[in-house]
N, C-alpha and C positions, 0 to 999 in steps of 0.2 A: 503493500498500500503507498510507503515514502516512495518509491521508484515512482506509483503512479502521479502522487503529489508533486515529485520535483517535476517532472517532465510536466505537468498539467502548468504548475508556477513559469518554471521555464520558460513556455510556449506562451506565456500571457506576454511576455518583454519584447515578441517580434510582433506587434502594435506601433512599437515607438521605431521600430525598422524600415525604409524606405525598399517596396516592393511592388515593382510592375509589371513583375510575371503574374499573372493573375492563375495560373495553375498553384502555382507555387504559394501563392496565397492561401487560395485556398485551400491547400492541402494542408498547411500551418494551421488553419481555423480548425479544419477539422480534425485534427490527430489534438490539437486543444480539447476540445469539446466530448471528445474520445475519450481522453485522460480522464476527464471528469466523471463519464459516467462509469467508467472503469474503476473507479476509486469509489465511485457511490456502492459499485457491484459489490466491491472487498468487502467495503465497511459495512454493505447490508449482513453480506454472510459473517462477519468477525462478530456480528451483535448479533447472532445470533448462536454463534459455536462458542466464543469466548466472551464472558461480562465486561473485562478489564484488559484489550489489547494492548500494548507497547508498539511502538512506533518507533524507534532508531531514525533519525537522519540519513536520505540516499547518499549515497557515492557521488551520482549524480548532480545533486543540489549545489555543490561549487564547481564541478565540471562548467555545468551551465551558467552559472553566477558569472564565473570568469569570461567564457566565451561572451555572453551579453556586453562587458562589460565595454567592446571595444566598439560592437553597432555594426561588427562589418560582417557582409556574407559568408566570406571567406574563412573567419572565424567561429561563425553562430553555426553554420549549415551544418560539416562535420562535426561541431556537439553536439549536433541534432538527431546526428545520423548515430553517430556512438551512443547516446540515450536511447533512440529504438532497438539498435543491435544489442544492447544491457538487457535492456527489459527483455527482448525477445528471449537471450541465452537467462534470466531469471525465470520467467516463465518452463522454459527446458526443463529448469532442476524442480520445479514446481509439480511438474508434468509425472514427471519421472516420482516424487515422493507420493503426491495423490494418486497412483496408479499403485505402486508397492505396499502404499499403507491403506491404501483402499478407502477413497474419500470421493464419490461419487461430484456429487453437487460443487466440490471444487475443483476437482478434475476439469469439468466443461465448462467453468470459468477461463481456467488459466489456459485450456484450447483455444479458444474463442480468446482471449487477453494476446498470445503468442501469434495465432493469423495476422488479427490485426496489427503489432509490431513488427511484425515480418515484411508485409507490406507495404508500409510505413517506411523502413528502411529500405527500400528497395525501390519504391518510388522516388524519396528523398532523391538515394543513387543519382535515379536517372536524371532529375530537374537540377540537381548540382550546379551542373558547369555550364548549361547553359545561363542558371540564376550567376557565377562567376563572371563567364564571359562580360553577360549583360551591365555589372557590377564595374569590369573596365572601362568599359566603353564612358558610363557615365561620366567617370576619372579623366575621361581624357585620353584614356591609354588604347587607340584604337590596334587594328590589327595588325601584327609588324611578321607575320609568317607569309612565305615564298612559294606557296606550294602553289600550283594550276588553279585550284579553285580561290583562292584567297588571293593570289596577284590579279585574278581578273575581278575581287569583290565582292562573289558569293562565297562569305568566309564557313569556312569546315570546321572551326575550331571546336566549335560546343557537340556540333555531331561528331566529329574525331572522340572525341574524350565519352560521349556515352558511350558510342562503339568498342572503343577500345577497354570503360569498364567494365561495360556486361561481357566481354570475350574472356575477362579476367574471372569475373565470379562465376559465370559458365565451368571456366577450364580446373574453377577452385572443385568443383562437387567431388565429391569423397568415391573415391572408386567401390562399390557394394561388392559385400563378402564372396570370392571367387571360388568357397568351399563348398558342397553340394550340402542339402536340410539348412539349417533353423541352430545357433548355438546353444545349448539349454545351460540357462542359471542354474548356481544349487539349490536342491527344490528343497520346498517349505518342510517339516521336520514332520514324519507320521505319514506323509501323503503319500500317494499309491509309487513315483515314480524312486523317491528317496527309498522305500521299502524293497523297491526290485534293486538299489543299490545302483544308480543312475547320478553321478555325481554335475558339478559345475562344468563347464569346458566341454563337454559330451555334446554332439548332434542328434540332433533331432533329423532322420531322414527321409519319413513317409508317416502315414498314417493309412493305415487296410490298404497300403500298394497307392497307394495315390501320395506322390513325391510332392513337396512341401519348399516354399523359399521363406516366403513371410509369415506372422503371425497371425492374421487373416487366412492363410490359406489352412493353420491349423483351426483355428474358430470353424471353421466352414467345415473341414472332416468332421469336427467332432461332434459338429451340430447338425450332420446327416442320421447321428443317431438319437434316440431315445434316451431320458434319460434314463439308469440304470442297465442300459443296452452295453457290453463292452465292444471294444474293438482293441488295432495291435498299433503299438507304437515301434516304429523301427527306429534303432538308435546304433551308434556310431564310437568309440571312447579313442581317438587317435589314428594309430593306424591297427589297431585288433578288428577283430572281423567283427561286423554287424549283429545284432541281436534282435530277437524280436519280445517287446514286450505283450502280456494284454493288461490292459485296463478298460474303468469302467467309466461313462460318463457320469459324473455325478451334481452339475451344476448348467444351467440355460440363463444364468443372469449376469449382464443386463439380456437378453433376447436379442436374437439378429437379426 
């Protein structure tokens, strides 16, 4: 909640900045309003779950305050991008916590807020080059590039910066796990897989002879059975031979 408050307060300062780029201005205003809504969502949740929540100051408060002191887009917009990325990562942490500790209500809030900040960070990254070029032009620093486009007067600096930035993000996408199946984390004590001797790091290769790659594949395969019915998990540990383990469908919540 401290992060939402810091972003909301930080974005309120953009009203004092000269923004002639209509989409950038509208995007920052929308994110200011969204941060307020998301803070209220969290306050409502904490009001139900924790009578006296504590709220330490977010690390973002100082970052945004220092960036705002210059009132330059070249300082402020990267700080906003960093703030949105920071918030998205915090919600990624919260999603993992709420999944593992099973808090469905907070999990859904975290997913929604993560999506909001991920989109905001990417949008601002897209708009940033044009805003910076615009700021330079206002300061009388015209384009000095000698490429064919710019030499004619069709300045392509903002377009090139956007393209190279998008390419960098695309190339930075992590490679998916190349090993077959899905890595299993340590099974909870007393569960069917724990009792069968499955360890963290083992790989689930298939369910009922259906190959699986993602957790959605596993959920779908399990839900093809009624609660109480049995199925076969195919598991492998390292280079050891794979083995089939018979398990029973015990929970269908939440419904698929």
